[in-house]
Structure formats: structure tokens, C-alpha cells
C-alpha positions in Angstrom: 11.6 -27.1 26.2 9.1 -24.3 25.8 10.2 -23.2 22.6 7.1 -22.2 21.7 5.8 -20.3 24.7 2.7 -18.6 24.6 3.3 -14.9 24.2 0.4 -12.0 25.5 -2.6 -11.0 24.4 -4.5 -7.9 23.7 -6.2 -7.9 27.1 -2.5 -8.9 29.0 -1.1 -5.7 27.8 -3.3 -4.0 30.2 -0.5 -5.6 33.0 2.0 -3.1 31.6 -0.2 0.0 31.6 1.5 1.5 34.4 4.3 1.4 32.5 3.2 3.1 29.4 4.3 6.4 30.1 7.9 6.2 31.6 8.3 3.8 28.3 6.9 6.4 25.7 9.3 9.1 27.7 12.0 7.2 27.4 11.4 6.7 23.6 10.9 10.3 23.2 14.3 11.4 25.0 16.1 8.2 22.5 14.5 10.1 19.5 15.7 13.6 20.4 18.9 11.8 20.9 19.3 10.5 17.6 18.3 13.6 15.9 20.5 15.6 18.0 24.1 13.7 17.0 23.5 14.9 13.5 21.7 18.2 13.9 23.6 21.3 12.7 22.1 24.7 12.6 22.8 25.3 8.5 20.4 24.3 5.5 22.1 22.5 2.8 21.4 20.6 -0.4 17.5 19.9 -1.0 16.6 22.0 1.9 18.2 25.1 0.7 16.8 24.4 -2.8 13.4 24.9 -1.1 14.2 28.5 -0.7 14.7 28.8 -4.0 11.6 27.0 -5.2 9.3 29.3 -3.4 11.2 32.3 -5.1 9.3 35.4 -4.1 5.9 33.6 -3.4 4.2 35.9 -1.1 2.4 33.6 1.9 2.0 30.1 3.1 -0.7 29.2 0.5 1.6 30.5 -2.7 4.9 29.4 -1.4 2.9 25.8 -1.1 1.4 25.7 -4.6 4.9 27.0 -6.0 6.4 23.8 -4.3 3.7 21.5 -5.7 4.6 22.3 -9.1 6.9 19.3 -8.8 4.4 17.0 -7.0 1.2 17.9 -5.0 2.8 16.8 -1.6 0.7 19.3 0.0 1.1 18.5 3.6 4.9 18.2 3.1 5.0 21.1 0.9 2.7 23.0 3.5 5.4 22.4 6.4 8.1 23.6 4.5 6.2 26.5 3.0 5.5 27.9 6.8 9.0 27.6 7.8 10.5 29.5 5.2 7.5 32.1 5.1 8.3 32.7 8.9 11.7 32.2 8.7 11.8 29.3 11.2 15.5 27.9 12.2 16.1 24.5 11.1 15.5 22.6 14.4 11.8 23.2 13.6 12.3 21.0 10.7 14.5 18.6 12.9 11.7 18.8 15.4 9.4 17.9 12.8 11.3 14.8 11.8 11.6 13.7 15.2 8.0 14.0 16.3 7.1 11.9 13.2 9.6 9.1 14.1 8.4 9.1 17.5 4.8 8.4 16.3 6.0 6.0 13.8 7.5 4.0 16.6 4.5 4.4 18.6 2.2 3.0 15.6 5.0 0.2 15.2 4.8 -1.0 19.2 1.0 -0.6 18.9 0.7 -3.0 15.9 3.2 -5.4 17.5 1.5 -5.2 20.7 -1.9 -5.9 19.5 -1.7 -7.9 16.8 1.4 -10.3 17.8 1.2 -9.9 21.6 4.9 -8.7 22.1 6.4 -8.4 25.4 8.1 -5.4 26.7 11.3 -6.4 26.0 10.7 -7.2 22.5 9.2 -3.8 21.8 12.3 -2.3 22.6 14.3 -4.4 21.1 12.0 -3.1 18.0 12.1 0.1 18.5 16.1 0.1 19.0 16.0 -1.5 15.2 13.7 1.0 14.0 16.0 4.1 15.6 19.2 2.4 14.7 18.2 1.3 11.5 21.5 1.1 9.2 18.7 2.0 6.6 18.0 5.4 8.2 21.1 7.6 8.9 20.2 10.0 6.3 17.1 10.9 8.0 19.0 12.4 10.6 21.0 14.8 8.9 18.9 15.7 6.0 15.2 16.9 7.1 13.9 17.0 3.6 14.5 12.9 3.7 13.7 12.9 7.1 10.3 14.7 7.2 9.2 12.9 4.1 10.3 9.2 5.4 9.2 9.7 9.0 6.0 11.5 8.6 4.5 9.3 5.5 5.5 6.3 7.1 4.1 7.4 10.7 0.7 8.4 9.0 0.6 5.2 6.8 1.0 2.9 10.0 -1.6 4.5 11.9 -4.0 4.2 8.9 -3.2 0.9 8.3 -3.8 -0.4 11.9 -7.2 2.1 12.2 -8.4 0.7 8.8 -7.8 -3.6 10.4 -9.7 -2.3 13.6 -12.7 -0.9 11.7 -13.7 -4.4 10.8 -13.8 -5.4 14.7 -15.0 -2.1 16.2 -17.2 -1.2 13.1 -16.6 2.7 14.4 -17.3 5.1 11.3 -15.1 8.0 13.3 -12.5 5.3 13.2 -13.1 4.6 9.4 -13.0 8.3 8.7 -9.6 8.6 10.7 -7.8 6.2 8.8 -9.1 7.3 5.3 -8.0 10.7 6.5 -4.5 9.4 7.7 -4.2 7.4 4.5 -5.1 10.5 2.3 -2.2 12.6 4.5 0.5 9.9 3.9 -0.1 10.1 0.5 0.2 14.1 0.5 3.6 13.4 1.9 5.0 11.1 -0.3 3.0 9.4 -3.5 4.3 5.9 -3.2 2.2 5.0 -0.4 -0.6 4.7 -2.8 0.7 1.9 -3.8 1.3 0.8 -0.2 -2.2 1.4 1.1 -3.8 -0.5 -2.0 -1.6 -3.1 -0.7 -2.5 -3.0 2.6 -6.3 -2.8 1.8 -5.9 -5.7 -0.3 -3.7 -8.0 2.2 -6.5 -7.1 4.9 -9.1 -8.6 2.8 -7.3 -11.7 1.9 -6.2 -12.3 5.4 -9.5 -11.8 7.2 -11.1 -13.8 4.5 -8.9 -16.6 4.6 -7.5 -16.6 8.0 -10.0 -14.6 10.4 -7.4 -12.7 12.1 -8.9 -13.9 15.4 -12.6 -12.5 14.6 -14.4 -15.5 12.9 -16.5 -13.2 11.5 -17.8 -13.1 7.9 -17.0 -10.2 5.3 -19.6 -8.0 5.2 -20.7 -5.8 1.9 -20.4 -2.8 3.9 -16.9 -3.5 5.1 -15.7 -4.7 1.8 -17.1 -1.3 0.1 -15.3 0.9 2.4 -11.9 -1.5 2.1 -12.5 -0.5 -1.8 -13.0 3.3 -1.0 -9.7 2.9 1.5 -7.7 1.4 -1.6 -8.6 3.7 -3.7 -9.3 7.1 -2.8 -5.8 8.3 -1.6 -4.2 7.6 -5.1 -7.3 9.4 -6.8 -6.8 12.6 -4.5 -3.4 12.6 -5.4 -3.7 12.3 -9.4 -6.6 14.8 -9.3 -4.3 17.3 -7.6 -1.6 16.7 -9.9 -3.5 17.4 -12.9 -5.0 20.1 -10.9 -1.9 21.9 -9.7 -0.2 21.1 -13.2 2.3 18.9 -11.5 5.0 16.3 -13.1 4.0 13.3 -14.5 3.5 10.8 -12.1 6.2 8.4 -14.1 8.6 10.9 -12.8 10.9 9.8 -10.0 13.5 10.7 -7.9 15.7 13.9 -9.3 13.2 14.4 -11.8 14.1 11.3 -13.7 11.5 9.0 -15.6 11.1 5.7 -14.0 10.3 2.5 -16.3 9.9 -1.1 -15.6 12.8 -3.5 -17.1 14.9 -6.0 -15.9 16.9 -3.1 -13.8 13.9 -3.0 -11.7 13.7 -6.6 -10.9 17.6 -6.5 -9.9 16.9 -3.7 -7.6 14.2 -5.3 -6.0 16.4 -8.5 -5.5 19.1 -6.2 -3.8 16.7 -4.7 -1.6 15.4 -8.2 -0.5 18.5 -9.3 0.0 20.1 -6.0 2.0 16.7 -6.1 4.1 16.1 -9.7 4.9 19.6 -11.6 5.0 21.7 -8.5 6.1 23.6 -7.8 3.1 25.1 -4.4 1.8 24.6 -4.0 -1.9 24.8 -1.1 -3.8 26.8 2.3 -4.2 28.3 3.7 -1.6 27.3 7.4 -1.8 23.5 5.4 -1.3 23.8 2.9 1.3 27.2 3.8 2.8 30.6 2.3 2.6 31.1 -1.6 3.1 31.4 -2.3 7.1 34.3 -3.8 6.7 37.4 -3.7 4.3 38.4 -6.4 1.3 37.6 -10.4 2.4 36.5 -9.6 5.7 33.4 -8.0 4.2 32.8 -11.1 2.1 33.2 -13.3 5.2 31.0 -11.3 6.9 28.2 -11.2 4.0 28.2 -14.7 3.8 27.8 -15.7 7.4 25.1 -12.9 7.6 23.4 -14.8 4.6 23.7 -17.8 6.0 22.8 -17.3 9.8 19.6 -15.1 8.5 18.5 -17.5 5.7 18.0 -20.3 8.6 16.6 -18.2 11.3 14.2 -17.0 8.3 13.4 -20.9 7.6 12.7 -21.8 11.6 10.7 -18.6 11.4 8.3 -20.0 8.9 8.2 -23.3 10.3 7.2 -22.2 13.8 4.7 -19.5 12.7 1.7 -19.2 14.5 -1.6 -20.4 13.0 -3.5 -17.8 14.4 -0.7 -14.9 13.0 -0.5 -16.1 9.7 -3.2 -13.2 8.6 -1.1 -10.8 10.2 2.1 -11.9 8.6 0.2 -11.8 5.0 -1.0 -8.2 5.6 2.6 -7.1 6.8 4.7 -9.0 4.0 2.2 -7.9 1.5 2.8 -4.2 2.2 6.9 -4.9 2.3 6.6 -6.2 -1.0 4.5 -3.5 -2.4 7.0 -0.7 -0.8 9.9 -2.4 -2.4 8.3 -2.8 -5.8 7.8 1.0 -5.7 11.2 1.7 -4.3 12.6 -0.6 -7.0 11.3 1.6 -10.1 14.3 4.0 -10.6 16.7 1.1 -10.8 20.0 0.2 -9.4 21.5 3.9 -10.2 19.0 5.4 -7.8 19.0 2.5 -5.1 18.8 4.6 -1.7 19.0 3.3 1.7 16.4 5.4 3.0 13.5 3.9 1.1 14.3 0.8 3.0 13.8 2.5 6.2 10.0 2.1 6.3 10.5 -1.9 5.0 12.9 -2.7 7.4 11.0 -1.3 10.4 8.1 -3.6 9.0 10.2 -6.5 8.7 10.9 -6.5 12.4 7.1 -6.3 13.2 7.2 -9.2 10.7 9.4 -11.4 12.8 6.6 -11.2 15.5 4.6 -13.6 13.7 6.7 -16.3 15.3 5.5 -16.6 18.6 8.7 -18.2 19.9 10.7 -16.2 22.0 13.8 -17.2 21.3 13.2 -16.9 17.3 12.2 -13.2 18.0 15.1 -12.6 20.1 17.6 -14.3 17.7 16.6 -12.3 14.4 15.9 -9.0 16.2 19.4 -9.4 17.8 20.9 -10.6 14.5 19.5 -7.5 12.7 20.3 -5.5 15.9 24.0 -6.6 15.7 24.4 -5.9 11.6 22.8 -2.2 11.8 25.3 -1.9 15.2 28.3 -2.7 13.0 27.2 0.1 10.2 27.1 2.3 12.9 30.5 1.7 14.8 32.2 1.4 11.3 31.3 4.6 10.2 29.9 3.4 6.9 27.0 5.3 7.1 29.3 8.4 6.8 30.0 7.3 3.1 26.2 8.1 2.2 26.0 11.3 0.0 23.6 13.5 1.9 25.2 12.5 5.4 29.0 14.1 4.0 27.6 16.8 2.1 25.5 17.6 5.4 28.6 17.7 7.2 30.1 19.9 4.7 27.5 22.3 4.9 28.0 22.5 8.5 31.8 23.0 8.2 31.0 26.1 5.9 28.1 27.4 7.9 30.5 27.2 10.8 33.0 29.3 9.0 30.8 31.8 8.1 29.8 32.6 11.8 33.7 32.9 12.7 34.4 35.1 10.1 34.8 39.0 10.0 34.9 39.4 6.6 36.4 42.8 5.2 32.8 43.3 3.1 29.6 41.1 2.3 30.6 40.0 -1.3 32.4 37.0 -1.6 33.6 34.3 -4.2 33.6 30.7 -3.4 36.5 28.6 -5.2 37.0 24.8 -5.5 33.3 23.6 -4.5 32.1 21.8 -7.6 32.4 18.7 -5.1 30.1 20.2 -3.1 27.6 21.7 -5.4 24.6 20.1 -4.5 25.0 20.5 -0.6 25.6 24.2 -1.0 22.3 24.7 -2.9 24.3 25.6 -6.3 21.6 24.5 -8.1 20.1 27.8 -8.0 22.9 29.5 -6.8 25.1 29.0 -3.7 24.1 32.9 -2.9 20.8 30.9 -1.3 23.0 28.8 1.1 24.6 32.3 2.2 21.2 34.1 2.5 19.8 31.4 5.0 22.7 30.5 6.6 24.9 33.1 7.3 24.3 36.0 10.0 26.0 38.7 8.0 23.7 37.7 5.0 26.7 37.8 2.6 26.6 37.6 -1.3 28.5 34.6 -2.4 29.1 33.7 -6.0 30.8 29.9 -7.0 33.8 30.3 -9.2 33.1 28.9 -12.6 36.5 28.0 -14.7 34.7 28.5 -18.1 33.7 32.0 -17.0 36.7 34.4 -16.1 35.4 36.8 -13.2 36.4 40.3 -12.4 38.3 40.0 -9.2 37.4 43.8 -8.2 33.7 43.0 -7.8 34.4 40.8 -4.5 35.7 41.6 -0.9 37.3 38.7 -0.3 37.3 34.8 -1.1 36.2 31.2 0.2 38.1 28.0 -0.6 37.5 24.6 -0.4 41.1 23.4 0.2 40.4 19.7 0.5 38.1 16.7 2.4 38.2 14.5 5.2 38.4 10.8 4.9 34.6 10.8 4.6 34.2 13.2 2.0 33.5 16.2 4.4 34.9 19.3 3.1 37.2 21.8 4.4 37.1 25.2 3.9 39.2 28.8 4.8 38.8 32.5 3.9 41.2 34.1 1.6 42.1 37.9 2.2 41.8 39.9 -1.3 45.6 39.6 -2.1 45.1 35.7 -1.8 42.0 35.7 -3.9 43.7 37.8 -6.6 46.5 35.5 -7.0 44.6 32.5 -7.3 41.9 33.6 -9.9 44.3 35.7 -11.8 46.2 32.3 -12.5 42.7 30.9 -13.4 41.7 33.9 -15.3 44.9 33.6 -17.6 44.5 29.6 -18.0 41.1 30.0 -19.2 41.3 32.9 -21.5 43.3 34.1 -24.4 44.3 37.3 -22.9 46.7 37.4 -20.3 45.6 40.6 -18.7 46.2 39.6 -15.1 49.3 37.3 -15.5 51.9 40.2 -14.5 49.9 41.1 -11.6 49.8 37.6 -10.7 53.6 36.8 -11.2 54.6 39.7 -8.8 55.6 39.7 -5.3 55.5 36.7 -2.5 58.5 34.6 -1.9 60.7 32.7 -4.3 61.5 28.9 -3.8 63.5 28.9 -7.1 63.2 29.9 -10.4 65.0 29.8 -13.7 68.6 27.8 -13.3 68.5 29.0 -9.5 67.2 26.3 -7.3 68.7 26.6 -4.2 68.0 23.7 -1.4 66.0 21.4 -3.7 67.2 17.6 -4.2 66.3 16.3 -7.7 66.3 12.7 -8.2 67.2 11.1 -11.8 68.1 13.1 -14.6 67.9 16.7 -13.7 68.0 19.2 -16.9 68.2 22.5 -16.8 67.8 25.7 -19.1 67.7 29.1 -19.0 64.0 29.5 -18.7 64.0 26.7 -16.0 63.7 23.2 -15.1 62.8 20.4 -17.6 60.8 17.6 -15.5 60.5 14.5 -17.6 58.5 11.4 -16.0 57.8 11.3 -12.2 59.8 8.2 -12.3 63.0 10.1 -14.0 63.0 13.6 -12.1 61.3 14.7 -9.0 62.3 17.8 -7.1 61.9 18.5 -3.4 62.4 21.3 -1.0 61.5 21.5 3.0 60.6 24.5 4.3 59.0 25.5 7.6 55.7 25.2 8.0 55.1 28.7 8.9 56.7 29.9 5.0 53.6 27.7 3.8 50.2 27.5 6.0 47.4 29.8 4.9 49.3 30.5 1.8 49.4 30.2 -1.7 51.8 28.4 -3.7 52.0 28.9 -7.1 53.8 26.7 -10.3 54.8 28.7 -13.2 55.1 26.2 -16.2 54.7 25.5 -19.7 55.2 22.1 -21.8 58.3 21.3 -23.3 56.6 20.9 -26.7 53.8 23.1 -28.7 50.6 21.8 -29.2 50.7 19.7 -26.1 49.4 19.3 -22.4 50.6 17.4 -19.6 49.0 16.4 -16.3 51.4 17.8 -13.6 51.3 17.7 -9.7 51.0 20.6 -7.2 51.9 18.9 -3.9 53.5 19.4 -0.1 53.9 16.6 2.1 53.4 17.8 5.8 55.8 16.0 8.4 56.2 16.8 12.2 59.0 18.3 14.2 59.8 14.3 14.7 59.6 13.7 11.2 56.2 12.1 11.1 54.1 12.2 8.2 50.8 13.9 8.5 49.2 14.5 5.4 49.4 15.8 1.5 48.2 18.8 0.0 47.9 17.9 -3.5 46.4 19.2 -6.7 46.7 17.7 -10.3 46.8 20.2 -13.1 47.0 20.0 -16.8 49.6 22.3 -17.9 49.3 23.8 -21.2 52.1 24.7 -23.9 52.2 28.6 -22.8 53.9 29.5 -19.7 50.8 30.1 -16.7 50.6 29.8 -13.3 49.3 27.1 -11.2 48.2 27.6 -7.9 47.6 25.4 -4.6 46.0 26.7 -1.2 47.6 25.4 1.7 46.3 24.9 5.0 49.1 22.7 7.3 47.6 20.0 9.5 47.6 20.1 13.1 51.1 19.4 14.6 53.1 20.2 11.4 56.5 21.5 11.6 57.8 21.3 7.7 56.5 21.1 4.4 58.1 19.6 1.4 57.4 21.2 -1.8 57.3 18.7 -4.7 58.0 19.2 -8.4 57.1 16.5 -10.7 54.7 15.1 -13.4 52.0 13.1 -12.3 52.0 9.1 -12.3 51.8 7.8 -15.8 52.7 11.0 -17.4 55.5 10.9 -19.9 55.3 14.6 -21.7 57.5 16.9 -20.0 57.2 20.3 -18.4 59.5 23.1 -18.1 59.1 24.5 -14.7 59.6 28.3 -14.6 59.3 29.2 -10.8 58.0 27.9 -7.5 56.7 31.0 -5.2 54.3 31.6 -2.5 52.3 34.3 -1.7 
């Protein structure tokens, strides 16, 4: 059996030279397709925050310096500063990320071909695993992360390859180019300081102990260059950080200080298992939802660990002696990148940090020349990644669903014909980061809305003057994957909702009477026509007394036209002074055939004075009826007096 069949050498690759043009074009189209799937034209999250951080800076240079106050990532910052200054659309940043991804893939193919003699089929398996990596979905949706990860890795992999080739070619131009690319990779993300140092160290070790096919002794000149290559990028970054006045080098993601402890070790182990053994450990909002539910996920994890462990053992036993040096080079860099990514601890364990690591692991597989082992390992990892994509696991990653939320709101802007240009955004607390609310949602509206609207976020702790706004926008729900749903409110609907909230959050009921008038009553006081009540039903002059949901639940079914795109308001207070009670505002939607279609629900805290509590309703498609519920929340025992239910 020809299990360890000889693979291609560097000279053998010339036989496929005529196919390179077609392969590169196909790869470019594949990259474009990947980035197209997650593209929309609306800036969000960290992208919108860039506009706030630049502020009133004039010119590309000043804007770059403003962004570099956080970290002197001059190349990355200049890309965004240029885009903001020239008001370039979001596809410009997508194009930068996509181009970087293409360059990274080409660099990986070059390493795989020249160092490991990979076949054309294996190269395509490699790039498919890179583009379809389950650690990379975020890169296609968030272009701050996309540019950082793709560009820094592309620069690093080419720098790494050229640095290694200096020993065989001895070219000054190649040496200078490798050094420049190494510095530039650090000026995109500083963690490549460690990766470059590790690459230089591993390359020296590989050439000294394994020769890496050259058979030449190490020269002092080359060792001197290796030392410069190892430390210069880090020195440049540190000097720039001190010169510009950036944050401490120990500052990690989201401005948090990083430290070394047991959490670092635990995170490292988690990353190692996820990358090498196909596990899926970590917070959903960072790594995605489980690929399967319940016991099936446990079975999937066990099978993955067992299968990949066996394959890695076969890989280790059958490694080519001539390729061990190359394997050492790749493996040391992998460990270095994992170690740096582990510093923030488990609370900041992000899948995207394993994107370059998983790409290098795919190359590392080629250190075993056996076609069967190579294909088996690549195929299993491809299958696991494919399962993540097909199951929609990636949709639970925070940046992914918030990108989709921003798309939902942004498309709503495009479709608006607002009666003015000043709006109040309600119930968007869960989308605060996505909409750029760190510096005010007004930034999101200015960079994304064609009408250049001014939008403020409603703050429950700060009652607002409704007369300052022309209309409202409300986040009335979310999809199963957390993507926000938004609707426009006319001024009367906005007045109704905000008046009620102002009353609840203020000692002065100045808007209560205005809110309480108008609309259609579904029941009030002692009159509750067409309502059905379960359990012990008590009525007093003021209204209905509702006890625990297990005892008293009120229902009334009405046509969808009476509820859709309207504000449902409950007027209630607790039966006992000095208490509060958790109460449901709820409508269940059904089709004309009685099929359940969904629920609009909001849990509110009812206080001991009469106050309105509102819920904006949007009926699902094909809804014919809405059943209004009146009851306490599950587990609540403190009674509530319901005075009235109405819709406006």
C-alpha cells in the first residue's frame, strides 16, 4: 500500500504553472462570494465608533493620530482614517478585508506548495478550510475585525515565508521586504510582535537542528538578521506607543487589562481543544451556538475528539523527517498566537482570534506526506466547519447578529418617509453597541441614513420632552438569532408610549392625562366584555384584581387589524402599598386556521400607584387574530389591580 507516497517538490510545481491563473481567479471569486454573503452598506458597532473617535480631526494624518490614541496600529488606523475623511462607502472596507483574505490565502498556498509539496487538490482543500473556517464568520460581517485579522495575518504569512527564504537566497531585497512586512503586520495588530519573535526563533531552531533541506551551516550574518527580525517590529510598536501616548501595552480587547493566571492556562487549553480536536467550547456570543442540541452535541464532541486524536497520532507517527523542521516552524507560531489570545481570559475568548491559528493548523497537516492522512485530517476539519455553517451556529456570535440588526434598522431608514428629521429610538438597549451608542446613536444615523436624521436613544432614567421629536423608532422584538426588528412610530404613538414611561419614571404625572385619553378600550373598571377569565375572578370598582398566573388569567381575542402597528396599554397598580409586581403585557398571534404564529410579550414592574404600561405591537405574517392576555408573570404572587386595557 502506497500510504506514504512521495509528494511534489518545489520544482515539480512548475508542471502546474499554466493552471495558476485560473486557480487565482477562482480563488478571488470565492473570496468575493464569502464577503458578499455578509455584506450590507450600514456601519455599526466598532465601525461606527471609529467615526466618533475621529471626531473633528481634519485630514487623514490627524484622523490617524486620533485613532492611534488607543493603540498605534498605524496601517490599520490609516485605512479607516482615509475612508472616513473621503466619506467612502462601507464596501471600501469590505474590499480591503477581502483583498487581505485573498493575499493571505495565496501566502498559505505558497508555503504549503514550497515547504510541504502540497498537490493542487490539497491546496483547494486548504483554502476551502480557510475561507469556510468556523472561527472566521465574524470577519465577513464586521470589517474592523475583518481588516485586523485578514490584513495582519496576510502580512505576517508573507513576511514569515520571505524571512525563511533569506537563508537560501541571501537576497538583501528579500530580507528588507520581509522585515518591512513584519513591521506592517504589527502596525495592524500588536499581537504579531510575539508571533514574529516566535517565527524567528523557530526558524533558527529548524535550520540548526533539521537543516530544512539546505544542509548549510548557520552564518553569523544570517543569525544577526534573524535577531533583528525578531525584535525590530516589537521595538517599533513600543516606541510609537510611547511617542503617540497610546494606552498601556497590557491593555487588551475592549480596554481591559490582561494578566497571566489560571484563567490564561484554561483559555489556552480551550483554544487548543477547539482548533485541534474540533470542540466547540466557549460563550455563544463569542464562538457561536452549539452545532447540535442536547445529547447530540455531546456525542458529536466525543466523536470529534476521538477521531481527530487518532488522526493526529497517525500524523505524528508518519511525519516526514525532511519536513519536521517546517512543522516545528509552524507549530511554534501556532502556540505563540494561542498564548497571546489567551491573555484576556475565558471572558474574552473570541473565535476570530483562532482564525489565523486554524489556518496554520491546516498547513501543519501537510507535514505528513501521506495523501490519506492529509486528506482525512483536512476532510474532518472541513466537515466540522461545514456543520457550523449549515446549522447556523455562527448566527449567535455577537458581532454577526448585531451586524444584521444594524442592517435591519438601516434598511428601515432607507424606507422611511419621516415627517421631520429628529427621532427618538426606543427599546434599543440590547442593540446599544451595534448602533454605535457608546458615543450616541446619532453617529449611526448620520453615517448611515440618507436623510441625515438626528436620532436620540430613549433613556429610562432621563424623562424626555416629546415635543422635541418629529417621530419615533422602536425595537419591538428580535429573531431567534437575536437580530433586532424595528418599526416607525408616528407622533401620537410616540406620545402614548413615552408619556407612560415618563409618568412611571417621574414623581410628576404631567403626561398621564394626555396618555390616558383616546384610543379603543378593550375593558375597564367593572366592564370587561368578551373577556374570558380562568380561576378566581375578583372585581372591584377600580378594576380587576389579578392574583398569581396559576389562579387568574384573562383573555380576549380581537382581529389583527385592531392591534397591528398599534400601542397596547395596560393601566394598573399593585393592590398593596409599598410593593411592586412583575406583570405581563402579552398578545398571542394566530392564523385564520387557529395556527399559533408567535407572541408579543414584555414583562414590566407594576408599582403601587396607577400607571400606564405600553407594548408596541407588530403582527407576524398571516396573522388573523391576536389574543390579549392579562396576568401576572410566572412565579409572581403580589396582586395587581388592572384598571383598563386599551389600544391607540
